[in-house]
All heavy atoms as an XYZ file, in Angstrom:
681
protein
N      -0.361     81.280    -34.909
C      -1.022     80.530    -35.969
C      -2.467     81.006    -36.114
O      -3.152     81.250    -35.118
C      -0.968     79.042    -35.631
O      -1.822     78.320    -36.455
N      -2.925     81.101    -37.336
C      -4.294     81.535    -37.593
C      -5.303     80.419    -37.432
O      -6.472     80.661    -37.226
C      -4.398     82.114    -39.003
C      -3.588     83.377    -39.259
C      -3.680     83.777    -40.722
C      -4.065     84.511    -38.376
N      -4.841     79.178    -37.538
C      -5.742     78.033    -37.427
C      -5.570     77.391    -36.055
O      -4.469     77.001    -35.683
C      -5.461     77.006    -38.542
C      -5.669     77.646    -39.909
C      -6.345     75.796    -38.367
C      -5.280     76.764    -41.062
N      -6.663     77.301    -35.319
C      -6.621     76.706    -33.984
C      -7.647     75.581    -33.912
O      -8.761     75.715    -34.429
C      -6.927     77.756    -32.923
C      -5.887     78.848    -32.876
C      -6.209     79.855    -31.812
C      -5.150     80.949    -31.824
N      -5.426     81.993    -30.866
N      -7.311     74.459    -33.263
C      -8.281     73.375    -33.132
C      -9.480     73.808    -32.294
O      -9.328     74.517    -31.302
C      -7.504     72.267    -32.429
C      -6.181     72.811    -32.071
C      -6.041     74.163    -32.640
N     -10.640     73.380    -32.710
C     -11.870     73.688    -31.988
C     -12.256     72.525    -31.093
O     -12.696     72.706    -29.967
C     -13.009     73.990    -32.986
C     -14.322     74.213    -32.271
C     -12.652     75.195    -33.838
N     -12.057     71.312    -31.600
C     -12.463     70.110    -30.878
C     -11.605     68.944    -31.350
O     -11.209     68.887    -32.504
C     -13.943     69.827    -31.154
C     -14.546     68.762    -30.306
C     -16.059     68.720    -30.472
O     -16.661     69.602    -31.074
N     -16.677     67.701    -29.955
N     -11.331     67.998    -30.454
C     -10.580     66.790    -30.814
C     -11.481     65.574    -30.662
O     -12.258     65.485    -29.713
C      -9.352     66.649    -29.924
N     -11.368     64.662    -31.604
C     -12.133     63.422    -31.582
C     -11.136     62.281    -31.452
O     -10.427     61.959    -32.400
C     -12.955     63.287    -32.865
C     -13.933     64.415    -33.041
C     -13.578     65.556    -33.724
C     -15.192     64.330    -32.497
C     -14.462     66.610    -33.879
C     -16.098     65.367    -32.637
C     -15.733     66.514    -33.328
N     -11.059     61.677    -30.266
C     -10.046     60.660    -29.982
C     -10.722     59.332    -29.662
O     -11.467     59.224    -28.707
C      -9.199     61.087    -28.780
C      -8.485     62.400    -28.962
C      -7.756     62.797    -27.700
C      -7.157     64.177    -27.811
N      -6.504     64.599    -26.582
N     -10.420     58.332    -30.492
C     -10.942     56.998    -30.221
C     -10.153     55.922    -30.961
O     -10.144     54.780    -30.545
C     -12.426     56.908    -30.596
O     -12.939     55.646    -30.278
N      -9.512     56.278    -32.067
C      -8.721     55.306    -32.817
C      -7.436     54.969    -32.060
O      -6.890     55.807    -31.340
C      -8.365     55.849    -34.201
C      -9.525     55.902    -35.142
N     -10.137     54.775    -35.639
C     -10.191     56.956    -35.680
C     -11.114     55.129    -36.447
N     -11.177     56.446    -36.484
N      -6.957     53.733    -32.226
C      -5.736     53.280    -31.565
C      -4.480     53.476    -32.413
O      -3.372     53.372    -31.914
C      -5.845     51.798    -31.199
C      -6.932     51.554    -30.168
O      -7.151     52.428    -29.310
O      -7.562     50.485    -30.229
N      -4.678     53.699    -33.719
C      -3.553     53.904    -34.636
C      -3.865     55.087    -35.546
O      -4.877     55.756    -35.375
C      -3.284     52.630    -35.449
C      -2.810     51.474    -34.578
C      -2.417     50.283    -35.414
C      -1.921     49.166    -34.498
N      -1.582     47.969    -35.248
N      -2.999     55.314    -36.529
C      -3.146     56.454    -37.431
C      -4.537     56.533    -38.038
O      -5.119     55.521    -38.441
C      -2.158     56.370    -38.578
C      -0.729     56.562    -38.204
C      -0.214     56.812    -36.961
C       0.372     56.508    -39.091
N       1.144     56.926    -37.028
C       1.540     56.740    -38.334
C       0.505     56.292    -40.448
C       2.804     56.764    -38.881
C       1.756     56.313    -41.002
C       2.896     56.546    -40.224
N      -5.052     57.736    -38.151
C      -6.293     57.988    -38.877
C      -5.924     58.161    -40.351
O      -5.061     58.959    -40.692
C      -7.001     59.255    -38.340
C      -8.207     59.604    -39.189
C      -7.383     59.052    -36.880
N      -6.561     57.369    -41.206
C      -6.202     57.372    -42.624
C      -7.136     58.221    -43.483
O      -6.740     58.664    -44.560
C      -6.169     55.941    -43.160
O      -7.382     55.278    -42.849
N      -8.373     58.453    -43.026
C      -9.311     59.257    -43.813
C     -10.404     59.812    -42.911
O     -10.781     59.194    -41.911
C      -9.930     58.415    -44.927
N     -10.898     60.969    -43.302
C     -12.052     61.597    -42.652
C     -12.938     62.119    -43.768
O     -12.466     62.774    -44.699
C     -11.619     62.772    -41.743
C     -12.831     63.473    -41.159
C     -10.697     62.282    -40.644
N     -14.231     61.814    -43.686
C     -15.146     62.220    -44.762
C     -16.466     62.693    -44.164
O     -17.118     61.967    -43.430
C     -15.380     61.029    -45.700
C     -16.189     61.344    -46.905
C     -15.400     62.125    -47.920
C     -16.198     62.318    -49.186
N     -15.468     63.012    -50.197
N     -16.834     63.937    -44.471
C     -18.121     64.473    -44.037
C     -19.248     63.803    -44.793
O     -19.118     63.508    -45.985
C     -18.198     65.976    -44.307
C     -17.404     66.792    -43.362
C     -16.172     67.331    -43.584
C     -17.766     67.153    -42.028
N     -15.750     68.009    -42.474
C     -16.708     67.918    -41.493
C     -18.872     66.906    -41.222
C     -16.727     68.434    -40.209
C     -18.896     67.416    -39.939
C     -17.843     68.172    -39.443
N     -20.381     63.621    -44.137
C     -21.591     63.167    -44.814
C     -22.086     64.360    -45.621
O     -22.262     65.451    -45.076
C     -22.641     62.694    -43.801
C     -23.790     61.925    -44.399
C     -24.834     62.811    -45.050
O     -25.160     63.876    -44.552
N     -25.338     62.373    -46.177
N     -22.293     64.167    -46.909
C     -22.530     65.248    -47.859
C     -23.493     66.349    -47.463
O     -23.184     67.524    -47.618
N     -24.650     66.024    -46.931
C     -25.660     67.028    -46.624
C     -25.611     67.499    -45.180
O     -26.392     68.347    -44.777
C     -27.060     66.474    -46.913
C     -27.250     66.162    -48.392
O     -26.672     66.876    -49.220
O     -27.981     65.207    -48.696
N     -24.731     66.942    -44.401
C     -24.716     67.224    -42.968
C     -23.529     68.107    -42.588
O     -22.442     67.983    -43.127
C     -24.631     65.914    -42.185
O     -24.504     66.165    -40.804
N     -23.760     68.962    -41.623
C     -22.669     69.737    -41.042
C     -22.247     69.135    -39.708
O     -21.409     69.695    -39.014
C     -23.093     71.203    -40.829
O     -24.245     71.226    -39.980
C     -23.401     71.885    -42.146
N     -22.840     67.984    -39.357
C     -22.571     67.382    -38.053
C     -22.008     65.966    -38.106
O     -21.341     65.541    -37.182
C     -23.857     67.384    -37.230
C     -24.348     68.794    -36.948
C     -25.811     68.858    -36.583
O     -26.535     67.874    -36.830
O     -26.227     69.893    -36.052
N     -22.289     65.218    -39.171
C     -21.869     63.814    -39.243
C     -20.648     63.632    -40.131
O     -20.579     64.176    -41.231
C     -22.990     62.943    -39.803
C     -24.240     62.790    -38.954
C     -25.269     61.939    -39.692
C     -23.920     62.181    -37.611
N     -19.710     62.832    -39.636
C     -18.574     62.452    -40.461
C     -18.124     61.051    -40.074
O     -18.502     60.513    -39.039
C     -17.421     63.464    -40.363
C     -16.713     63.519    -39.037
C     -15.567     62.783    -38.812
C     -17.189     64.331    -38.018
C     -14.895     62.848    -37.595
C     -16.531     64.415    -36.799
C     -15.385     63.669    -36.588
N     -17.337     60.451    -40.945
C     -16.800     59.117    -40.704
C     -15.277     59.213    -40.738
O     -14.712     60.033    -41.463
C     -17.339     58.098    -41.739
C     -16.851     58.395    -43.130
C     -17.025     56.679    -41.348
N     -14.633     58.391    -39.911
C     -13.172     58.313    -39.928
C     -12.757     56.853    -40.072
O     -13.464     55.945    -39.631
C     -12.564     58.917    -38.660
O     -12.995     58.214    -37.510
N     -11.612     56.646    -40.716
C     -11.056     55.304    -40.863
C      -9.634     55.314    -40.311
O      -9.019     56.365    -40.193
C     -11.044     54.857    -42.336
O     -10.191     55.728    -43.083
C     -12.435     54.864    -42.932
N      -9.135     54.115    -39.994
C      -7.851     54.073    -39.309
C      -7.065     52.815    -39.627
O      -7.611     51.796    -40.041
C      -8.100     54.149    -37.799
O      -6.924     53.939    -37.063
N      -5.775     52.923    -39.366
C      -4.888     51.766    -39.464
C      -5.197     50.732    -38.380
O      -4.697     49.619    -38.429
C      -3.430     52.209    -39.350
C      -2.832     52.738    -40.631
C      -3.604     53.352    -41.612
C      -1.472     52.623    -40.853
C      -3.035     53.832    -42.770
C      -0.900     53.105    -42.019
C      -1.682     53.710    -42.969
O      -1.107     54.187    -44.123
N      -6.027     51.075    -37.397
C      -6.427     50.091    -36.379
C      -7.514     49.151    -36.901
O      -7.970     48.262    -36.192
C      -6.860     50.770    -35.077
C      -8.108     51.629    -35.203
O      -8.798     51.592    -36.238
O      -8.401     52.376    -34.231
N      -7.948     49.340    -38.168
C      -8.927     48.458    -38.789
C     -10.371     48.845    -38.522
O     -11.278     48.106    -38.892
N     -10.606     50.007    -37.911
C     -11.971     50.399    -37.579
C     -12.450     51.571    -38.419
O     -11.676     52.355    -38.943
C     -12.118     50.773    -36.090
O     -11.322     51.917    -35.819
C     -11.735     49.624    -35.188
N     -13.785     51.639    -38.500
C     -14.494     52.748    -39.111
C     -15.345     53.339    -37.994
O     -16.025     52.596    -37.278
C     -15.418     52.245    -40.243
C     -14.610     51.466    -41.273
C     -16.205     53.374    -40.868
C     -15.321     50.240    -41.756
N     -15.308     54.643    -37.842
C     -16.093     55.281    -36.785
C     -16.940     56.391    -37.379
O     -16.472     57.162    -38.208
C     -15.178     55.851    -35.703
C     -14.401     54.741    -34.997
C     -13.532     55.269    -33.885
C     -12.706     54.152    -33.277
N     -13.398     53.402    -32.258
N     -18.203     56.438    -36.946
C     -19.068     57.532    -37.335
C     -19.213     58.456    -36.146
O     -19.391     58.006    -35.012
C     -20.443     57.054    -37.788
C     -21.256     58.215    -38.329
S     -22.725     57.760    -39.253
C     -23.715     57.052    -37.994
N     -19.125     59.753    -36.426
C     -19.113     60.769    -35.384
C     -20.203     61.804    -35.621
O     -20.577     62.066    -36.755
C     -17.781     61.512    -35.393
C     -16.566     60.673    -35.242
C     -15.906     59.964    -36.224
C     -15.821     60.455    -34.050
N     -14.812     59.341    -35.706
C     -14.726     59.632    -34.377
C     -15.962     60.893    -32.738
C     -13.793     59.222    -33.441
C     -15.028     60.498    -31.797
C     -13.951     59.670    -32.149
N     -20.635     62.409    -34.537
C     -21.474     63.594    -34.564
C     -20.670     64.658    -33.820
O     -20.245     64.419    -32.680
C     -22.795     63.318    -33.850
C     -23.766     64.480    -33.905
O     -23.324     65.635    -33.709
O     -24.956     64.246    -34.121
N     -20.435     65.806    -34.436
C     -19.555     66.805    -33.821
C     -20.084     67.351    -32.502
O     -19.358     68.015    -31.774
C     -19.230     67.971    -34.776
C     -20.488     68.754    -35.132
C     -18.510     67.489    -36.004
C     -20.197     70.083    -35.790
N     -21.333     67.036    -32.172
C     -21.888     67.500    -30.899
C     -21.446     66.624    -29.732
O     -21.790     66.887    -28.587
C     -23.412     67.560    -30.989
C     -23.881     68.583    -32.038
C     -25.339     68.476    -32.328
N     -25.579     67.257    -33.102
C     -26.730     66.964    -33.689
N     -27.750     67.798    -33.609
N     -26.872     65.848    -34.375
N     -20.656     65.566    -30.035
C     -20.160     64.660    -29.004
C     -18.731     64.255    -29.344
O     -18.350     64.214    -30.508
C     -21.037     63.412    -28.935
O     -20.492     62.462    -28.053
N     -17.942     63.934    -28.346
C     -16.571     63.476    -28.597
C     -16.475     61.953    -28.569
O     -15.393     61.394    -28.679
C     -15.600     64.065    -27.558
O     -16.046     63.705    -26.258
C     -15.517     65.574    -27.698
N     -17.615     61.281    -28.445
C     -17.671     59.816    -28.435
C     -18.267     59.361    -29.770
O     -19.289     59.893    -30.207
C     -18.539     59.309    -27.270
C     -17.959     59.780    -25.942
C     -18.669     57.791    -27.298
C     -18.901     59.590    -24.764
N     -17.654     58.368    -30.441
C     -18.209     57.917    -31.723
C     -19.626     57.358    -31.566
O     -19.937     56.701    -30.563
C     -17.259     56.808    -32.177
C     -16.105     56.824    -31.251
C     -16.465     57.623    -30.053
N     -20.461     57.597    -32.564
C     -21.817     57.042    -32.584
C     -21.746     55.545    -32.834
O     -22.437     54.763    -32.201
C     -22.660     57.711    -33.677
C     -22.790     59.197    -33.413
C     -24.026     57.057    -33.785
C     -23.409     59.960    -34.576
N     -20.905     55.162    -33.807
C     -20.728     53.758    -34.176
C     -19.247     53.467    -34.379
O     -18.511     54.318    -34.856
C     -21.433     53.420    -35.499
C     -22.915     53.601    -35.486
C     -23.510     54.649    -36.172
C     -23.737     52.716    -34.794
C     -24.881     54.827    -36.174
C     -25.114     52.890    -34.792
C     -25.678     53.942    -35.477
O     -27.032     54.107    -35.467
N     -18.860     52.251    -34.057
C     -17.534     51.736    -34.398
C     -17.743     50.385    -35.059
O     -18.440     49.528    -34.512
C     -16.640     51.580    -33.156
O     -16.468     52.863    -32.544
C     -15.280     51.011    -33.526
N     -17.153     50.208    -36.232
C     -17.280     48.960    -36.980
C     -15.890     48.442    -37.282
O     -15.021     49.195    -37.714
C     -18.047     49.188    -38.303
C     -18.116     47.911    -39.113
C     -19.432     49.740    -38.040
N     -15.684     47.154    -37.054
C     -14.429     46.508    -37.440
C     -14.772     45.401    -38.423
O     -15.091     44.285    -38.038
C     -13.685     45.955    -36.232
C     -12.346     45.351    -36.623
C     -11.402     45.275    -35.454
C     -10.100     44.615    -35.786
N      -9.269     45.308    -36.731
N     -14.754     45.730    -39.699
C     -15.096     44.792    -40.762
C     -13.850     44.306    -41.494
O     -13.734     43.140    -41.834
C     -16.043     45.469    -41.758
C     -16.574     44.555    -42.816
C     -17.612     43.602    -42.264
O     -18.524     44.017    -41.571
N     -17.486     42.340    -42.559
N     -12.914     45.200    -41.730
C     -11.694     44.866    -42.469
C     -10.731     44.078    -41.578
O     -10.702     44.270    -40.365
C     -11.002     46.139    -42.962
C     -11.760     46.845    -44.043
N     -11.611     46.537    -45.376
C     -12.668     47.845    -43.998
C     -12.390     47.316    -46.097
N     -13.047     48.124    -45.282
N      -9.954     43.217    -42.196
C      -8.975     42.414    -41.447
C      -7.602     43.091    -41.398
O      -6.660     42.523    -40.845
C      -8.840     41.023    -42.070
O      -8.383     41.127    -43.407
N      -7.501     44.286    -41.970
C      -6.247     45.035    -41.994
C      -6.594     46.518    -41.917
O      -7.742     46.872    -41.626
C      -5.474     44.696    -43.276
C      -3.976     44.966    -43.181
O      -3.558     45.695    -42.267
O      -3.231     44.474    -44.044
N      -5.651     47.378    -42.214
C      -5.860     48.828    -42.174
C      -7.029     49.240    -43.058
O      -7.200     48.708    -44.152
C      -4.611     49.548    -42.682
C      -3.356     49.205    -41.956
C      -2.155     49.748    -42.730
C      -0.888     49.143    -42.197
N       0.234     49.294    -43.098
N      -7.811     50.212    -42.595
C      -8.841     50.824    -43.433
C      -8.240     52.103    -43.996
O      -7.754     52.954    -43.244
C     -10.127     51.124    -42.643
C     -11.219     51.603    -43.585
C     -10.597     49.890    -41.880
N      -8.235     52.217    -45.310
C      -7.501     53.292    -45.970
C      -8.361     54.459    -46.436
O      -7.884     55.583    -46.524
C      -6.732     52.718    -47.163
C      -5.763     51.579    -46.827
C      -5.182     50.991    -48.099
C      -4.679     52.066    -45.887
N      -9.645     54.194    -46.753
C     -10.472     55.267    -47.297
C     -11.946     54.993    -47.027
O     -12.333     53.871    -46.724
C     -10.238     55.434    -48.795
S     -10.609     53.945    -49.751
N     -12.738     56.045    -47.154
C     -14.186     55.929    -46.976
C     -14.876     57.018    -47.777
O     -14.305     58.082    -48.025
C     -14.559     56.064    -45.507
N     -16.118     56.741    -48.162
C     -16.946     57.753    -48.800
C     -18.407     57.417    -48.539
O     -18.754     56.265    -48.281
C     -16.677     57.823    -50.305
C     -17.027     59.185    -50.889
O     -17.585     60.041    -50.155
O     -16.733     59.408    -52.076
N     -19.251     58.440    -48.585
C     -20.687     58.277    -48.383
C     -21.383     58.171    -49.726
O     -20.994     58.837    -50.681
C     -21.257     59.497    -47.668
C     -20.792     59.698    -46.269
C     -19.620     60.280    -45.866
C     -21.485     59.355    -45.073
N     -19.550     60.316    -44.508
C     -20.691     59.760    -43.984
C     -22.706     58.748    -44.814
C     -21.076     59.571    -42.664
C     -23.090     58.564    -43.496
C     -22.284     58.971    -42.445
N     -22.450     57.385    -49.791
C     -23.313     57.376    -50.960
C     -24.478     58.318    -50.685
O     -24.696     58.742    -49.550
C     -23.860     55.964    -51.265
O     -24.773     55.588    -50.223
C     -22.739     54.944    -51.380
N     -25.249     58.607    -51.711
C     -26.412     59.482    -51.526
C     -27.499     58.818    -50.686
O     -28.340     59.502    -50.114
C     -26.959     59.892    -52.885
C     -26.012     60.818    -53.611
C     -26.569     61.312    -54.902
C     -25.529     62.203    -55.551
N     -25.999     62.882    -56.713
N     -27.457     57.496    -50.576
C     -28.452     56.776    -49.768
C     -27.942     56.517    -48.347
O     -28.427     55.620    -47.664
C     -28.838     55.471    -50.456
O     -27.689     54.658    -50.643
N     -26.965     57.308    -47.912
C     -26.409     57.245    -46.550
C     -25.738     55.914    -46.228
O     -25.759     55.445    -45.098
C     -27.472     57.565    -45.496
C     -28.005     58.984    -45.525
C     -29.035     59.190    -44.438
C     -26.876     59.996    -45.375
N     -25.140     55.308    -47.217
C     -24.299     54.139    -46.986
C     -22.853     54.602    -47.013
O     -22.534     55.625    -47.611
C     -24.547     53.069    -48.038
C     -25.947     52.494    -47.937
C     -26.212     51.513    -49.047
N     -27.584     51.078    -49.019
C     -27.976     49.898    -48.564
N     -27.097     49.030    -48.116
N     -29.236     49.577    -48.562
N     -22.000     53.844    -46.354
C     -20.579     54.193    -46.317
C     -19.805     53.089    -47.021
O     -19.969     51.907    -46.698
C     -20.091     54.343    -44.863
C     -20.881     55.440    -44.150
C     -18.599     54.642    -44.836
C     -20.688     55.452    -42.651
N     -18.988     53.468    -47.983
C     -18.104     52.524    -48.663
C     -16.710     52.705    -48.090
O     -16.242     53.836    -47.919
C     -18.080     52.789    -50.164
C     -19.399     52.571    -50.893
C     -19.307     53.099    -52.314
C     -19.761     51.106    -50.897
N     -16.051     51.585    -47.767
C     -14.692     51.651    -47.229
C     -13.781     50.717    -48.011
O     -14.211     49.679    -48.502
C     -14.653     51.251    -45.740
O     -15.158     49.922    -45.592
C     -15.461     52.216    -44.891
N     -12.521     51.112    -48.112
C     -11.518     50.284    -48.770
C     -10.360     50.056    -47.820
O      -9.988     50.948    -47.053
N      -9.808     48.847    -47.860
C      -8.747     48.530    -46.914
C      -7.547     47.851    -47.530
O      -7.561     47.426    -48.693
N      -6.510     47.730    -46.716
C      -5.283     47.050    -47.128
C      -5.501     45.541    -47.258
O      -4.623     44.833    -47.738
C      -4.165     47.336    -46.125
N      -6.682     45.053    -46.850
C      -7.022     43.641    -47.029
C      -7.556     43.369    -48.437
O      -8.047     42.284    -48.719
C      -8.031     43.193    -45.976
C      -9.321     44.006    -45.980
O      -9.481     44.911    -46.823
O     -10.183     43.755    -45.109
N      -7.465     44.383    -49.319
C      -7.893     44.290    -50.727
C      -9.401     44.119    -50.874
O      -9.873     43.536    -51.855
C      -7.158     43.155    -51.453
S      -5.372     43.341    -51.433
N     -10.166     44.623    -49.904
C     -11.619     44.504    -49.955
C     -12.277     45.883    -49.844
O     -11.741     46.792    -49.214
C     -12.124     43.624    -48.815
C     -11.661     42.189    -48.933
C     -12.166     41.348    -47.784
C     -11.642     39.921    -47.929
N     -11.974     39.114    -46.766
N     -13.436     45.986    -50.480
C     -14.312     47.145    -50.345
C     -15.580     46.663    -49.674
O     -16.156     45.645    -50.076
C     -14.635     47.768    -51.718
C     -15.662     48.886    -51.572
C     -13.389     48.269    -52.409
N     -15.989     47.360    -48.631
C     -17.215     47.010    -47.927
C     -18.206     48.152    -48.043
O     -17.832     49.326    -48.066
C     -16.950     46.732    -46.440
C     -16.288     45.410    -46.166
C     -14.933     45.340    -45.913
C     -17.030     44.233    -46.160
C     -14.316     44.124    -45.652
C     -16.420     43.017    -45.904
C     -15.070     42.968    -45.651
O     -14.468     41.760    -45.397
N     -19.491     47.784    -48.078
C     -20.570     48.750    -48.032
C     -21.251     48.595    -46.683
O     -21.621     47.493    -46.291
C     -21.556     48.481    -49.165
C     -22.719     49.432    -49.185
C     -23.704     49.114    -50.303
O     -23.693     47.980    -50.827
O     -24.495     50.004    -50.619
N     -21.425     49.704    -45.989
C     -22.018     49.701    -44.653
C     -23.309     50.489    -44.703
O     -23.337     51.622    -45.172
C     -21.065     50.337    -43.628
C     -19.703     49.745    -43.658
N     -19.367     48.623    -42.930
C     -18.586     50.106    -44.336
C     -18.098     48.325    -43.157
N     -17.603     49.209    -43.996
N     -24.392     49.890    -44.205
C     -25.691     50.545    -44.191
C     -25.984     51.059    -42.792
O     -25.737     50.372    -41.799
C     -26.772     49.550    -44.613
O     -28.044     50.152    -44.490
N     -26.530     52.259    -42.708
C     -26.910     52.827    -41.422
C     -28.305     52.422    -41.007
O     -28.741     52.729    -39.922
C     -26.808     54.358    -41.472
C     -25.453     54.916    -41.851
C     -25.504     56.424    -41.852
C     -24.380     54.427    -40.896
N     -29.004     51.742    -41.880
C     -30.392     51.357    -41.586
C     -30.468     49.913    -41.189
O     -29.698     49.099    -41.497
C     -31.270     51.617    -42.801
C     -31.279     53.097    -43.140
C     -32.095     53.332    -44.360
C     -32.055     54.807    -44.739
N     -32.833     55.119    -45.877
């Protein structure tokens, strides 16, 4: 195979539903999961920087805003905005 894993990021308890890079960064990304958590990662570490459990059900998607906020959508029919500040 031409594609080989470089690093694994393991912390979610269930399926990972989305991964989204922070637009201007080559190091920060966020992941969402069916375990109901949102995790922010720095590729220089295998431990999440932050873990948030806001949704009452699966977290299905995430995206970054230009002001470094994270929007998430879940199976609980809610959208949350998360501020890093």
